[in-house]
C-alpha positions in Angstrom: -30.9 68.6 287.5 -30.2 69.7 291.1 -26.6 70.3 292.2 -26.7 67.1 294.2 -27.8 65.1 291.2 -25.1 66.6 289.0 -22.4 65.8 291.6 -23.6 62.2 291.9 -23.7 61.8 288.1 -20.2 63.2 287.7 -18.9 60.9 290.5 -20.6 57.9 288.8 -19.2 58.6 285.3 -15.7 59.3 286.7 -15.6 55.8 288.4 -17.0 54.2 285.2 -14.4 56.0 283.1 -11.6 54.8 285.4 -12.8 51.2 285.2 -13.1 51.3 281.4 -9.6 52.8 281.0 -8.2 50.2 283.3 -9.8 47.5 281.2 -8.4 49.0 277.9 -4.9 49.1 279.4 -5.3 45.4 280.6 -6.2 44.5 277.0 -3.1 46.3 275.7 -1.0 44.4 278.2 -2.5 40.9 277.8 -3.1 40.6 274.0 -1.0 40.8 270.9 -3.5 41.9 268.3 -6.5 43.7 269.8 -9.1 45.5 267.7 -12.0 47.8 268.5 -15.3 47.0 266.9 -16.4 50.4 265.7 -19.7 51.3 264.2 -19.8 55.1 264.5 -22.5 54.8 267.1 -22.5 56.5 270.5 -21.2 53.5 272.5 -18.3 52.7 270.1 -17.5 56.4 269.8 -17.3 56.7 273.6 -15.0 53.6 273.5 -12.7 55.3 271.1 -12.7 58.5 273.2 -11.8 56.4 276.3 -9.0 54.7 274.3 -7.5 58.1 273.3 -7.6 59.2 276.9 -6.2 55.9 278.2 -3.0 56.1 276.1 -2.4 59.8 275.6 0.0 61.3 274.6 0.8 58.0 272.7 -1.4 56.9 269.8 -4.2 54.3 270.4 -2.6 50.9 270.1 -5.7 49.3 268.6 -7.0 49.0 265.1 -10.6 49.7 264.4 -12.9 47.2 262.6 -16.2 48.3 261.1 -18.5 45.6 259.7 -20.4 47.7 257.1 -23.8 46.2 256.2 -24.1 48.6 253.2 -27.3 49.9 254.8 -25.6 52.4 257.1 -26.9 56.0 257.4 -24.7 58.4 255.3 -24.3 60.7 258.4 -22.8 57.8 260.3 -20.3 56.9 257.6 -19.2 60.5 257.2 -18.8 60.8 261.0 -16.8 57.5 261.1 -14.3 58.6 258.5 -13.9 62.1 260.1 -13.2 60.6 263.5 -10.6 58.2 262.1 -8.8 61.1 260.3 -8.9 63.4 263.3 -7.3 60.9 265.7 -5.0 59.3 263.2 -6.5 55.8 263.7 -6.2 52.7 261.6 -9.4 51.2 260.4 -10.4 48.1 258.4 -13.9 48.0 256.8 -15.4 44.5 256.3 -18.2 45.1 253.8 -21.2 42.7 253.9 -21.7 43.4 250.2 -18.3 41.9 249.4 -19.4 38.6 250.9 -22.6 38.7 249.0 -20.8 39.4 245.7 -18.6 36.4 246.3 -21.5 34.2 247.0 -20.5 33.6 250.6 -23.7 35.2 251.9 -27.2 35.5 250.6 -29.6 38.4 251.0 -32.4 37.6 253.5 -36.0 37.6 252.2 -36.8 40.4 254.8 -33.9 42.6 253.5 -32.3 42.8 256.9 -28.5 42.8 256.9 -27.7 43.1 260.6 -27.9 39.3 261.0 -25.5 39.0 258.0 -22.7 40.7 259.9 -21.6 37.6 261.8 -19.7 35.9 258.9 -17.7 39.0 257.9 -16.9 39.7 261.6 -15.6 36.2 262.3 -13.7 35.9 259.0 -12.0 39.2 259.6 -11.0 38.2 263.1 -9.6 35.0 261.8 -7.8 36.4 258.7 -6.3 39.3 260.6 -5.4 37.1 263.6 -7.1 39.4 266.2 -7.0 37.8 269.6 -9.2 40.4 271.4 -12.2 42.2 270.0 -13.2 45.2 272.1 -16.9 46.1 271.8 -19.2 48.8 273.2 -21.9 46.4 274.5 -23.7 47.3 277.7 -25.5 44.9 280.1 -28.7 47.1 280.1 -29.2 46.8 276.3 -30.7 43.4 276.1 -31.1 40.3 278.4 -28.5 38.2 276.4 -25.9 41.0 276.9 -26.5 40.9 280.6 -25.0 37.3 280.6 -21.6 38.5 279.4 -18.5 39.0 281.5 -16.1 41.9 280.7 -13.7 39.3 279.2 -15.8 36.8 277.2 -14.1 33.9 275.5 -15.1 32.7 272.0 -14.2 29.3 270.8 -12.2 28.5 267.6 -15.4 28.9 265.6 -16.1 32.3 267.2 -19.1 30.9 269.1 -20.2 32.1 272.6 -21.2 29.7 275.3 -22.5 31.4 278.5 -21.6 28.3 280.5 -17.9 29.1 279.8 -18.1 32.5 281.4 -15.4 33.1 284.0 -15.7 34.5 287.4 -14.4 38.1 287.6 -13.6 39.3 291.1 -11.8 42.5 292.2 -11.4 43.8 288.6 -9.2 40.8 287.8 -9.6 39.8 284.2 -8.5 36.5 282.7 -7.5 36.8 279.0 -6.2 33.3 278.6 -7.4 31.4 275.5 -6.4 28.5 273.4 -5.0 28.8 269.9 -7.7 29.8 267.5 -9.9 31.3 270.2 -10.3 34.9 270.9 -11.8 37.1 273.6 -14.5 39.7 273.4 -13.9 42.6 275.8 -16.7 44.9 277.0 -15.3 48.0 278.9 -18.7 49.6 279.0 -20.4 46.6 280.6 -21.3 48.5 283.8 -22.6 51.6 282.0 -26.2 52.3 281.2 -27.5 54.4 278.3 -28.0 57.2 280.7 -24.3 56.9 281.9 -23.1 57.1 278.2 -25.1 60.3 277.6 -23.9 61.9 280.8 -20.3 61.1 279.8 -21.0 62.5 276.3 -22.4 65.7 277.9 -19.5 66.1 280.3 -16.7 65.5 277.8 -18.4 67.1 274.7 -17.9 63.8 272.8 -19.0 64.4 269.1 -21.6 62.1 267.6 -23.4 61.7 264.3 -26.1 64.3 263.9 -29.0 61.9 263.7 -28.7 61.2 267.5 -30.3 64.7 268.0 -33.8 65.8 267.0 -34.2 66.6 263.3 -37.0 66.5 260.7 -37.0 63.4 258.6 -39.3 61.5 256.3 -40.4 58.3 258.0 -43.0 55.6 257.6 -44.4 53.3 260.3 -43.9 49.5 260.1 -44.5 47.0 262.9 -44.8 49.9 265.3 -41.4 51.5 264.3 -40.6 54.6 262.4 -38.2 53.7 259.6 -36.8 56.0 256.9 -36.3 55.3 253.2 -32.9 54.5 251.9 -30.9 52.0 249.7 -32.5 49.3 251.7 -36.0 50.2 250.3 -39.3 51.3 251.7 -42.0 52.4 252.1 -44.4 49.7 250.8 -47.5 50.9 248.9 -49.6 50.7 252.1 -47.1 52.6 254.2 -47.6 56.4 254.3 -44.4 58.6 254.2 -44.6 61.6 256.5 -42.2 64.1 257.9 -41.7 64.0 261.7 -39.3 65.4 264.2 -37.3 62.4 265.3 -34.0 61.3 266.6 -32.2 57.9 266.8 -31.3 56.2 270.1 -29.1 53.7 268.3 -27.7 53.5 264.8 -27.1 50.6 262.6 -28.7 48.9 259.6 -31.2 51.4 258.3 -33.6 48.7 257.3 -34.3 47.7 260.9 -33.2 50.7 263.0 -36.2 52.9 263.9 -36.3 56.5 265.0 -38.2 57.8 268.0 -40.3 61.0 268.0 -38.4 63.5 270.0 -37.7 67.2 270.3 -34.4 66.7 272.2 -31.8 68.7 270.3 -29.1 68.9 273.1 -27.4 66.3 275.3 -29.2 67.9 278.3 -32.6 67.4 276.8 -31.7 63.8 275.7 -30.6 63.0 279.3 -34.0 64.3 280.6 -35.8 62.2 277.9 -34.0 59.0 278.8 -34.6 59.4 282.5 -38.3 59.5 281.8 -38.3 56.6 279.3 -39.6 53.2 280.2 -38.3 51.5 277.0 -34.7 50.3 276.4 -33.0 51.8 273.4 -33.0 48.5 271.5 -36.6 47.6 272.5 -37.7 51.0 271.2 -35.7 51.1 267.9 -34.3 47.7 266.7 -36.7 45.6 264.7 -34.2 42.7 264.4 -34.2 42.2 268.2 -37.9 41.8 268.2 -38.0 38.7 265.9 -38.1 36.4 268.9 -37.5 36.4 272.6 -34.1 34.8 272.1 -33.1 36.7 268.8 -30.0 38.3 270.3 -28.8 35.3 272.3 -29.1 33.1 269.2 -27.0 35.4 267.2 -24.4 35.9 270.0 -24.0 32.1 270.2 -23.1 32.2 266.5 -20.5 34.9 267.0 -22.5 38.1 266.6 -21.4 41.2 268.6 
């Protein structure tokens, strides 16, 4: 990058950081039991990094909640636990498998567990009486996410209605909600994938290793590169080959695809993203490709 480009990027991420920290402090002031929805992915990790900076030298006043599908990458789970220990954070894990074992959820015929996260999420919010759930969603990820406000009210069933979105002017956020309702909060709403990586680069934010190029056995299904795991695969007609890949997003291994890449540093990843024409979810999330309204339908039901 040129010096001018570097200065512009630094100015942009500084303003975004200030906005996100302001939002996190607003949450701490307006709500009684906020929680950070944490997956171990890059966006939620940046969110935790921002929370640490927002309240230093005091400890982060939020718990973390991870809805574990049981199909997470081992590297991500190891990173999650290490980050929690290093920052002395409090974390609750809601395991999808527990709901399946109790008969409250059934495995899907396609084996995907990402869509099964909604019930454990809503039940955890209800049982632990969280009144604000802070997520790392960004408006550039998917068209349904672009309809969100920074403070997004969910009804007593945890459902989202885009018609109830409130006007947000001059960084004024309205956290009022009725008993039984809660508010989803998105401090990274105005960030892009490129902004997140620039921030990671500038602040040396650690991430799970699979975000960087590495050699991995993968197979192609529906145009995506998936890797074998406890979720199964490959099928008899799917060839397993070793490729140099990285992940742009992490989640349920049964539907999160890798992209071929030689980018092993944050600088190389930034250059790669600048040249890409595909959004990260469009390039690597099979569950978002099930229908045009897949994400919006799940969000209405209470999904992240």
